[in-house]
Structure formats: C-alpha cells, structure tokens
N, C-alpha and C positions, 0 to 999 in steps of 0.2 A: 539188704543194704550193709556198709559198712560202720564203721563206726565215726565218730564227729570228726575226728582227725582226716581219716579220709573223704572226707565232703570239704573241709574245707583246703584239701590239697585238689581235689577236683575242681572247685569253683575258682581258687587259684590259676590255672590249667585252664579253665575256661576265658577267666578275665586276661590271659595274657597274650590268649589266642586271637581273641578277636579287637582285644585293644591295638593288637599289633598290625589290621585291615583299615586300608585307606576306602577302599573300591567299597559300595552297598553290596554286589552282587555277590562279593568274596566273605564279609561279613556274613550275611546271612548264611552262607552256605558253612561257614565255620561255626558261627553258631547250632544251627539243628544240629550237626555233626556233633557239635560235643554235648551238647542235651542229650542223644541217644545214645552215646559210648560212657559217660559219666553218669546215666541215668537209667541204665540199662535197660532201654528200648532199641527195639529193631528196625524202627520203621520210623520219620518223620519228616514232617512239612513246615514250611512258614506260607502261610497267603496272605493274600491284601485282599480285605472285604467290601466289594463295591456294594454299597445298600443301594443305590441310585438305579445301577446299571444289573441288579439282583443278581450278582456272581460273586463265589469268593474265586482268585485267583492264584493259583500256588507260586513264589518266588522264588521258591529253593526246596531241594529236595533231600534226604539222606535215606538209604537203602542197604543194609548189611548182606544183600544175596550179590550172587554173583552174577543170577541169570539177567539181563538185561532186557526189559519189553518197555513197551510204548505205555504208559500212564497219560489218567484223566489229569488236566491240567488243570480246568473251570470245571469249579462247581456250583449249581443252582443252590440258592441261599436257602430255599425251599426245604431241602433236603441234608442240609449242612449244619450240623451244630455250632459254626464259628459264630452265624446271626446272636446262637442264643447268648452263649460265653461272653458275646460284647455288651448286649444287652443288660447280663443280670455284672456284669464285672468280677467274674469267679469263674472256675474251670469248669468244665463239663465233664464228668468223667462218664464212660458207656464201659460198664465189664465188659459184658462181652457182647460184640459189635455184630455177631451172626444170630442171637438170639433176638435185638433189641425192635423192634417196628417202629418207633419215632425218629429213625434217619435213616428210610429206604436205603439210598445211596450210598451209605457208608456199611449196611448191611449187603448188601451186591456187592461192595469191594470189597469186602472181608473174607467171604468164599474164591474171590476170582485170587486175592494177593496173598490168602492162607494168613489172618492177623484174626486175633478176640477180641482185645484191651483198645480203647483209644482217649486218651487223656487229651483236650482244646482247653488251651490257655491262652486271656487274651493279653498283647501286650501295651505296654503304655506306650506306642509310638507308632506311626503313619510311614509310609512308604514315602516317592518322590512325588506324586500326585497327590495325595493327604489321606488316602487311603488308610486304614487300622489295621493295624499286624495282627494274626493271631498264630500262635505256635503250637501245633498239632503231633504229641508224640503216640506207638500206637507198638504193641508187643503182640505177639505174634501166639500166646502161650495165653489163657487166662491169668489177671493178675490182680492180686489187691492193692490197693493204694493206701499209704497210712499218710499220715497228716505228715509226717516227716518228710516223709516220702513230697508231698504239694509244695510242702516251705522249700525244702531242696529244686524242685524244678521252679519255685515260683523266685530264687534266689539267680537263676541261670537265668529264666526272661528278666528279670528286672536289669543284671548287668549285660545281658541282649539288647534293652531298650537304650542304656545308655552312650552303649556303644554307636546305636540305630542314629541316634537325636546328634550324638558327636560328631559324626558319618554327614549326617545332612549343615550341619554347618558348618564344619570342614570345607564341604562343598559349596555352598552360598556364598564362605567368604572365597575360596577359590573363583568361583566365579564374579563375584564382584571385582575381586583386584583383578583379574582379567579385562572387564568393561574399564574400570578406572584404567589398564595399561591406553587398551584403544582409544577412549576417551584424550588421555594424557597424551597419546602419538597424534590421532584426528585434530589436537589443538594445535600441537607443532606444526603440524598438516596445511593448516586451514593457515596459520599466520604463516608460513612461508611461502602460501599460496600467494597473498595479500602483498607481502613485500616482495615479491617478484615479479609482481606488478600485471596477477592476470584478471580475468574478468569478472563479472560480479554473477554472470550467468553461470563460469564455472567452479564458483565458492559455491553457488545455491545448490548446484548438484552436490556436493561434496556431504554441506547440511543434513540434504536429505537420509544421504546414506547414514549418514553420522545420529542424526534424530531417530531415524527407522520411521520415519511418517512424510508426507507429504506437505513440500515448504513452500511459501509465501513471498517471495521479497519485496515491500513495495518501495521504491525510491520517489521522497517526496520531490526531491529538488528535478528529477527527467520526467515524472508525472508516470513512470515507467510499473510494471508490474512484472517479474519473472519468477515463473512457476516450474518446479518441477516434477509434478504428476499432479492428476486428478483427484480432489479429496470426494466426489463422488464420481464416481465406475460406472453404475448403474445408470447417472443419467449425461456425462462425459468421460469420451478416454482421453487421452495426453495430450493427442494434437486437437483435439477438438476444443478442452479446459483452455489451451494457451490461444486459441484462435476466438474464443469467446471472449477472452481477457483484455484482446486489443480494439473490441467494441464494446457498445455501451456499457455491458456487465460490467468491464473492465474499469471505465469510468464512476460508477454506482459505488463500487467496493473501494476506489479509492477516495471516495469523500466519507464513505462511513468509516474505513481506517483512520481516515484525518480526525476524525469527530473522535472516534473513540483514543486513540492516542492524544487528544486536550483532554480529554477526561481526567483529575487526578489520583481516582482508584480503577483505572482500568486494568486489563488483564486479558479478557475475554470479550471479541465480539458477534456477533449476530452477523452474518452477510447474510442479504437476500435475493435470491436470486434467480428470481421469479417477481413479478408485479402480484401474481396472483396469491391464492391460500398457501402453497406449499411454506412448508415451515423451514424456518433457515438455517443454512449452515455455520454449526458455531467452532470459531477458531480459537486458540491463544495467542495474543497480541505481544510485542513485545518491543517496545519504543527503544530505537535506533536517534543518539543524540550526540550533537556535536557541537560544542560550547553553549547549552543547557536549549540547543532547539532542538525540533525531535525534524529529523531531515528523511525518515524511513521508518520503514516498520521491519517485524521478523514475523510472520506466520507460520504457526504449523496447527495440523491438522491431525486428531485422531493420536496414533502414536502409544506406546507405550504408556503405564500408568507414571506418573509423577512418585521423584523421590529425588534425593540427592545426588546421587548420581546424573538422572536426569537433567535435575535442574543444574550440575556444575558442566554436561554438553552444551545445554540452550546457554548458561553465560558465556562459553567458547565460541559457540556460534555470532551471538551479539558483538563480543570482543571482536573475532574477522570481519565482521563483517560492520561495524563501526571506524576498523580501521579504512577499510577501503571506500566508506562515505566519506567519512575526513581527508581522503586524498582527494576526493571529489570536488567536496565542499573550498579547500582550499584551493585549488588548481581553477573552478569556479571564481572564486574572491580576486586572485589574482589576477585571472585572465578579464575578468569584468570592469575590476578596479582600473588599472593600466588602460583599458582604452577607454574606461569614461573618462579619466585623467587627460589623457590623449585629445579626445571626441570635444570635451571643454575649452581645453587649450588652443583647438581650432576654432570656435564659433565663440569664443570672446575674446580672440584677435589678441592670443598674447607668446604666442610663435615670434621669435625671430630669422629664423633659415628655414626658409621653404625643402628645401631637400632634409633635411635634418627630420623635421615632421610627418616627409613623406617614406623615408626609410624606417622611423619608429614604426608608419603605419603600414608597409608592407612586411614586417614580422609579426606584424599582430595579424597579416592575413586582409588587408583590409589596401586597396590601392586608391590612393588617392588622383591617378590621373584617368582613372575610368569612370567616367558618367556614373550618377547613383540615384536613385530616387530617396526621398527622405520622407518617411513617415512617425511621426511624432503621436504616443497614446499618451492619455492621461489618467489615471486612473484614478477609480471615483472614491470619493471622500474620505468615506470611514475606511476604505481600503487604506489611506497612508496613514492610519492612527496605529499605537498599538494592540492589536488586536488578540485574542483567547484562540487562538489556532498556530499549530503547530510549525508551518513552515513559514517565512517573509516571502509576503506579496511578491518582493519583485524578483524573488527568485522562482516563483511561480507564476508568473507571465513572462517571465525571461524563457523560458524553457517552454513553457505553453507555446508563444509564439517561432520558436526556435523549430519546433517539432511542427508546426503548421508550417511552416515555410516549407521546410524537408518533405512534408507531403504534397505540399501545391508544386513543388519543381525549382523551387526560386530561390538563389542566391541571395543571401539574409545577414547582415553581419547588425545584429541586436545590442545595443548598448543601452544600461540600467541606468537610472539618472536620478535615481531616489525613489520618488513619486509616482516614477511614470519609466517610460522605456521609450528608446529613438532604435527605428530600424532603417537601415542602409539597405538601400536594393541595388546591387548594384546593375547598370543596364549591359545588353549582348550587346556583343559588337559587331560591326558588320560583319555581316555572311557567317557569323557565328552562330550555331544551334544553341536552344535552350538546354537549358541542364539534361530535361528530361530526354533528348532527340539527342544528344551525347553521351548520355549511358554516365553521368557525371551525379555522385551528388552534392551538393551543396558548397561541403567542406570542401571537397576536392576541387572545389573552384576558385577557393580563397589562395590554394597554393600556385600560382601561376607560375610561370619562370620570370627572371629577371626582365628579359626579353623581352617580356610583354607588360609589363610592370614599370616599362620606364617611361617618364615624361614626354609625352607627344608635341612634339613642334605644334602651332597653328595649324600646318596648313595638313599634317596627318592627321590632327584631332580632327580636324573639318570633314562632315560627312559628304560624300558623295550622292550624286542622285540613283538610282537603282538604272542599272543598264540592262540590255536585252540576257537573259538565261541568267541572271542573276537573282538568289531571294533577296526581298527586299528586309530590312532592317527591321525588327518588332515594332519599334517607336514609331514607323512613318508608315502607319498602317495596319503593322501584324498584330498579331496577339497582346503583347508586352503591358500595355497600358490595360486592355481589360483582365489578363492575369492580376495585374497590381492591385486595380480597383476591388477584384472578390478579393484577394487578401486582407486587403483593409476589412470589407466588413467580414470576414470571415476570424478575424484578430478581432470586432468588435464583438460578436457574438460568443465564441471561445473565452474570453476575459468576463462577460455578462453570468458562465454560469460559474467561472473561477470566483466572482467576488458578489455576488448577488446582484447587482449594479450593473449599467453599461458602464463603459471608459469612454472617451472620448479616443474617435482615434481622426486625426488629421492628416489628411496626405496631401502631401508640400510637390514642390515640382522637380526638375532634377539643379544635380551639385555638380560643378568641373569646375575646378579649382578650390581653394582655402578662403575666397571670399563668400565663393558661392556658398560654402556649408554654413560661414557666419550670417549672409543673408535668410536663408532660406530660413535657418533655424530662428533667426528671429519670427519672419512672418507666419511662421506652421504657431509658437509662442504664442504672437498675435490672436492668433484665430482662435488657441488654446483659452484664451482670455476672455472672446468674445464669445464664444460656446458657455464660455463657464456661468455670464454676466445673463445668458437668455436663455439659460438651463437648458442648452443641447446638448447632446446625446450621440454615442453610435458613430460610422463612420462620415466624415464633412471633409469637403475641400472647399477653397474661395468663392466660388459661383453657387455653392452651396447658402452664401450668408446675405449677399445680394450689396448695396452699394452704402444702405444706411446701416447699419453694423460692421463694415470695416470703418465707417466715418468714427463711430464709438470707440472702436479699438484702437483707432489711432491715436485719439486724443485722452484727457484722464477722464476716464468717467466722472469723478468730482466736478469738473468745470462743466459736464456736459449735463450733468441733473442743475448747476446752478446756475446757467443757463436757461433750461427749461423753466424753472422754477421761476426767474426774473421776467419769462415770457408770458407764461400761463398761469403760474401756480397759484396766485388770489382766484382765477378762474375755476381751477379745479380743485379749491379748498372751499370756495363758496358752493358751489355745487353739492360738494359730498357734506354738508353742513347743514342747505336749505332743501336740496332734493331738484332746485332747479334744472334747466337745460340749456344754460349758455354758453359752455363747450360744444354740445351738438352742434346748438346753432352758430356759434364764430367757424367751424370744420366744415357743417355745411354752406353756409354761404361764400366760403374758402373756394371746395370742388363744382360750387358754380360759378366760376371767375366772378366773382363780388357782383351779380347780378340780382335783383331781391327778387323777379315775379319766379324765373326758375329753381331759385331755391325754394322759393312757397311754395310753389309745386308739387318740388321733390318732398318738402318735410311734411306735405297736409297744411298748411298754416293759408291764413289770408295774409296776402302781403303784408295788412298794417299791422299785424300783429311781428311781422317779421322783423320791421322799420322799429316798434317800439322795443325790442329786444335787443336789435341790435343797438338801440338808443339805450340802453339802460350798461349793455358791458360797456361801450363809452363813456358813461357816468362814471359807475361803480370801479371799474377798473383801469379805464386809463386806454383802452387798447382802439387802436387806429390803425385803420388796414387802407388807406386812402392811397397810400407814395405804393411805388414798386419794391423798395427797401421793407418796410415796417411789413405789408404782404409777407414776402420771403421771411422774415423770422421769425412770424407768428406763425404761417407754414410748417417752416422745420421745427419749432419745439413744438405745433402738435404732429407732428411726424415721429420726433422722435420718444414724445410722451407715448403715442400708445404703442409703438415698438416696445420700451422698457415695460410697461405694464402688460402688453400680450406675455411677454418673454417671463412674465413671475409665475410662482405656482402659487394655482389655486388653495385659497383655505380649507382646512379638510383634508 
C-alpha cells in the first residue's frame, strides 16, 4: 500500500466521486469501483442481505477483467460470509477461498472466476427496502490484509454509508415534495370543482383518488351516502356496495355515523355490516361542519398510514366537502325560509294582493291555482327541544319527507314550520297522468309553464264529469286518495325511526285558493291540538276523532274541564277518596234511559239498592236528572270525562 498521503488522496477521490451521485444505483457502482481501484482489489460487489428470505442479493459489482460472462446475483446465506459479518459487526477475511471449507459457495466460484482472497465488510446502512448492505472485495492472488488495509477499507465503507443514507434522505425528500405538490394541486382542483358547481358524487371520486382509499361521503341533510369504492371487496364489489347502501345497511350506517359524529372525541367508527357475529368495519370519520352544526361526514377506509401529508390531504378533502355542504345548506335554508314565510303569510291572511302572492309562489315552484292536499306533521315533543344530535330535526324531517314523496311518485312541496312540517300535495289535473306515468320527477312537476299555472276561471276550474273514453281524474275514484293516504302512513313510519317516537301526521282536505289554505291550516292545527290532548299519534284524519274530540278541540280545554268539574266533579272526587260506585251508578242509570229496573238488572243490583244510591247521589251532590236539560248536561259531562280519562297515559 502507498504512504499516508496517497491514502488521503484516495479517500478524497472516493468522497468526491460518490458525493456527486444522486441516484442510488449509480452511487453503489461508483462506490465499489472506487473501493477496488484505490484498495488494489481485482473484483468487488455490494450485496443486500435479506435475512427473512435467506438470500444475499447483489446490488452492484465491479470486475477489472475484460471478459464478460453471466454471474450469480443471489447467494444463499448458508453459504455466504455476509450474514456472519453482519452478526459480528466486523469484517470477515478469507485468505484463500479455494482452500476454505467454511463457505462452499465462494470456494466453487473461486475456481470458476480465478480468485483467492476475499474480504467482506458490513456497512452501516440499508437499501431502499431496509435490507442491510455488505461490501465484498476479492483479489486474484493470495493477499495478506494488514490492520492499515482494514482501516482504509473501513473508511471507504464509512464514506459510502454516509453517501447512501444521504441518498435515501434525498429520495424521501423528493418523494415528499412530489406528494406535497400533488396534494396542493389536488386541493386547488377540488376547490375549483366545488366553486364551479360540481356535484358531490364527482367530488367524492376525486377524494378517493387523492386519499388512495375507498371513501364514503355522508350527507345528513339529504340522508344520502355516496361511495367511491367497496371497502370490503371480498363481500361486495363496487356496484353491490352502492346498492347495499341504498337499503337497510345504508340506514344503519347513517345512524351509526350520526352517533359517532355526536361524540366529542370521535375519530373512528365501527360499522356493523350484518346483524351476525361478523367483525365490524373500522373507518376514520371526519365531521363536516356548517355554523357549528354537523351536516355530514367523510369516512375513509384503510389506505396509507397516517402522517402530516395525509392529514393535509384529508383536511383539503374536508375543506372541499365543507364548502359543498355549505352551499347546499345555504340554498336549503334560503328556499325553506322563503317558502315558510310565504306559507304563513297566506294562512295568517296577511296578504293584500292575491296576484302578487300567486307570482311569488310560482317563482318558488308552487302553483296556488292548482288544487293541493294539505298534510301537516307535528314532531314528537322531545324532538323539538335542543338535542345532542348533529343535525337539525327540521332538516332531517324535511329531507326524509321529500325523499319519500319522490319514491312514491308524488309531487310535493315541503314547508318547514319549526316544530313540524307542512306538505302540500298538488292534485293531478284532468286527464294528466301521475308523475310516474309521464316519466317526470316531482321536481319537474314544479316547473310547469306559465300557461298551465295561470289562475283559472270558475268555469275552467270546475271539474267536468268523466266522459266515454277519457281517463277519470284520480280524485274521482282513481288512485290519488289511496296514494296520499299511503304517503301519510309512510311519513309517520319514517319519522318514527328518525325521532324514536311517532309524530302526529294529520291529513287535511283540498286547498284551492288563498282562503282555502288558511281554513285548512286552522282545521289541521285544531286536529293536532286534539291529538296532543288525547295522546294520539300517527297518521290521522277528521273521521278518526269522532264528534266529541272535535267538540273539545273547537272549545277551550280549560272551559271543558270546568264544565265537567261543575257537573260531576264532586262525584268523581268522592268515589276516588271513598271507593264508592256513585259515578258508575249514575252512568248506568242514564244509559238505561233513567229506568230503574233495567238499570238494576244490568248492574246486578236489587232495585231498592239502586234507588237508595240514586237518592244518596241527589242528597250528597245535588244532581237531578229528572228534566231533559239536566239529564243532557250530566250525560255530556260523563261522556267528556270518560273521553279525557281514557286519553291520559296510564301511570308507570
């Protein structure tokens, strides 16, 4: 070996050569060539040791011979000193590979390639896949290796390890910079898509490509789920997954996501795909907020490991979806508020110019000239209180009813009224097929021409009797009343699942003209008050209540109770405190037409006992039923008392 100055010049040359390489493969080739040339070795290679696979793979090699031939690129670790060098952490020196029996692979190749001495040096670095590297140099003649030689080769290896680690960092930084560039471009693309008015479905597809994972976008306002791919391909392909989300599975996932978003420390949600023992599907959930309300959620399944860049991409996705949801929320609130204001202006009779009201309604898609059926929904009492749930109940109910109307093919205008909804169902015109027959969605029915929506004269608006060969209007024996009644029942059932209690759904009559809307609203609201007073819920109409509840509803309930207390209140209190049967006896006597013997037979009493009870009733309470007027007052009080008592919920 040369003197110390030559070594330093050699090391400087090695450092300058390997430091100029940015590509890892070129760096390894320059490193092994420099090691062979400056260390006076004839052959050399750099190998990556895959201990789990049991092989050492040649990454780069150098051969000073001019003859090129096919060489072995993979060595079994059982016949290679590379694993020994890594385990010991020090070089392995084979003085004469032809005579060594410890490594038969090298012994065989030593004869094939005509070399003798081998030096294997472990490197303090790895390849791109994390496998440790070793440097192997070979001499064709038997060579004695001194301590200075080992120190010089160790310095070359150390410089190479530094360059390789620098190359790894450079490549990682370049990859991170490229990912950041793609993330920023994707963020800009997402925002442009949203600001250009793109659909949520198209936006969800871009999010899946951005996050490299299946995505599920949950819209609480529309009660919809948009999927870009199946997170369980072994159970559902993409199309089957989307179809499953349209059924009971989607409704279950919607409820579970709502619950997860309502939790203050959410982050992941376990989605149950079946009712059986199958393990749930884990997903990361991100709430989409508008005005401090959760209006939706972004779910990602699997994908790449979490990191700053992935969090940045997820935040970009949330921002884009939040803007999209905010546009929908603002549009919904504006349209709903405008329609609600117009509706209350009509039913409270605050309008002055009917033509102006008709024009404003037409701009909102509602034709006041077309007869419409009114359906009023009163939410359960706890649903109108501020709940710990992510979205407004009025919004949920509004979208659920609108979606149900579309599914049943009914054109509907849904109006939010705070603690409930009003659904106006335009009646099909004469000879016009229902929406499912003419192939239009309900929204399209709102966009009729001005010629169709113009106010009709009384003669034009009067229905003509069915003629030969003409389809009868649905209101006159057709399917329309049945469809609307079915719609009312479905509304009660759907909202019961949403609010955990059944709402009151009152089906009113036809509205044609501004005064008719006001009268029908008052009638429907009176029935709601009756239903509340008597604990009724579900789909109801006027015949369901009977005459007496309507009488109570028409009067003030406090006045009715004062009338009952004045007529029979003392009897009720006496029976309650003393266990006497005076109220029962009085009711049976009136049912028997004030005839003693039939009443005694019906009650299983002797007629003398009955007469004694009646006299006690007269003495204690001053009740006299001898005159028709007194008899009617007592009988009415008994009927109203029984009706009110039966409507009260049982204790416990």
